[in-house]
N, C-alpha and C positions, 0 to 999 in steps of 0.2 A: 955436894949436890950431885945426884946421879944423872948422867946424860946418856940417853940411848941413841945410838947412831943408826940410821936406817941401813938396811942391807944394800950393797951395791946393785945398780941396775944392770941386768945381764940380758942377753938375747933371749934366754929361756924365760926370763920374767916377762919381757915384752911380748913373747909369743902367747902368754896366757890371756892377753887382751885381744878379743876377737878381731878388732880392726887391724891389728898388726900381725896376726897369726900366719898369714900367707905371704908376708914380705920376704924377699931374699935376705940371707944372712948378712951380706954386705950393706944393705940398706939399714938393717937394724943396728949394725955396728956404727954406721954413720950417724944415726939418730942418737945413740948413746954418747958419741964423741961431741956432738954439737949441742945436745940438750942439757937440761939442768932439772934435777928432781926437786919437786916443790911439794911440801905437805900442806894440805888444805883441811881444816877441821870439818867435821861432819856439818853439813848445812851451809858451809862457807862457799864463796864464789871466787873463781879465778879471774873472771871478767863478768861485767854486768852489761846489760843492754845499754847502748849509747857510749860505752868506753871507746877510746881510740885503740885501734889495733896495733 
């Protein structure tokens, strides 16, 4: 079975997202260290209205 692993998240990748584009390098590095990449299928939801935060 073929399994494709996503490319690692980098500060350059995050800078492609407009909301992150102007954040300092240190903040982007912190986000990468603290965060977790999640793949959501097209049309899928990460959270829905009424879900607990």
